[in-house]
C-alpha positions as CSV (number, residue, x, y, z in Angstrom):
1,M,211.0,176.4,33.8
2,A,210.5,174.9,37.2
3,R,209.8,171.2,37.4
4,K,207.1,169.9,39.7
5,I,207.1,166.4,41.3
6,K,205.0,164.7,43.9
7,F,206.9,163.6,47.0
8,S,205.9,160.0,46.3
9,D,207.8,160.2,43.0
10,V,210.9,162.0,44.4
11,S,213.1,158.8,44.4
12,T,212.8,158.6,40.6
13,L,214.3,162.1,40.3
14,L,216.9,161.5,42.9
15,N,218.1,158.3,41.1
16,E,219.1,160.5,38.2
17,I,221.8,162.3,40.3
18,E,225.4,161.1,40.1
19,Y,226.6,160.0,43.6
20,P,228.4,160.7,45.8
21,I,227.3,164.4,45.9
22,R,227.8,167.2,48.3
23,R,224.7,168.7,50.0
24,T,225.3,172.1,48.5
25,T,225.7,170.7,45.0
26,A,222.5,168.6,45.3
27,A,220.6,171.6,46.6
28,E,221.8,173.6,43.6
29,E,220.9,170.9,41.1
30,L,217.4,170.5,42.7
31,S,216.7,174.3,43.1
32,D,214.3,174.3,40.1
33,V,212.1,171.5,41.5
34,R,208.8,172.3,43.2
35,L,208.0,169.4,45.5
36,I,204.2,168.8,45.7
37,L,203.2,167.9,49.3
38,A,199.9,166.9,50.9
39,D,199.5,170.5,52.1
40,G,201.0,172.7,49.4
41,E,204.4,172.9,47.7
42,T,208.0,173.6,48.6
43,N,211.3,174.0,46.9
44,L,213.2,170.7,46.9
45,G,216.6,172.4,46.7
46,K,215.9,174.4,49.9
47,L,214.8,171.2,51.7
48,V,218.0,169.5,50.7
49,S,220.0,172.5,52.0
50,K,218.3,172.1,55.4
51,T,219.5,168.5,55.8
52,S,222.2,167.7,58.3
53,R,224.5,165.6,56.1
54,D,227.4,167.2,54.2
55,S,227.2,164.7,51.4
56,F,225.1,161.8,50.1
57,E,226.1,158.4,48.8
58,S,222.8,157.5,47.2
59,A,219.2,158.6,46.5
60,A,218.2,156.7,49.6
61,D,220.5,158.9,51.7
62,I,218.8,162.1,50.5
63,T,215.3,160.6,50.8
64,S,216.0,159.6,54.4
65,E,217.2,163.1,55.2
66,L,214.2,164.7,53.5
67,H,211.9,162.9,55.9
68,N,213.7,164.7,58.8
69,V,213.2,168.2,57.4
70,L,209.7,168.0,55.9
71,P,207.0,169.9,57.8
72,R,204.7,167.6,59.8
73,E,201.7,168.4,57.6
74,A,203.6,167.7,54.4
75,V,202.7,164.0,54.0
76,G,199.2,163.9,55.4
77,D,196.9,165.1,58.2
78,P,198.8,166.1,61.3
79,Y,198.8,163.5,64.2
80,Q,197.1,160.9,62.0
81,S,198.4,157.4,61.6
82,E,197.3,155.0,58.9
83,G,197.3,152.3,61.6
84,D,194.6,154.1,63.7
85,A,191.1,152.8,63.4
């Protein structure tokens, strides 16, 4: 059964992984996780496989890399900034 998790809660899940971990291994371990985004869902394992690092030393490493591969509309309205008035 696939797990579903909000992007805002992804760090809790990533903290359960044993580090260091290779990108391919992390992608396999997370392949059953559906990541709920602001505009739909995506497979977390597939996102991890798209990152540029070969391995990760911590959950923070994966989280940082995920921000680089998320589609623009994944975390909110495109071209919007919370600082805009």
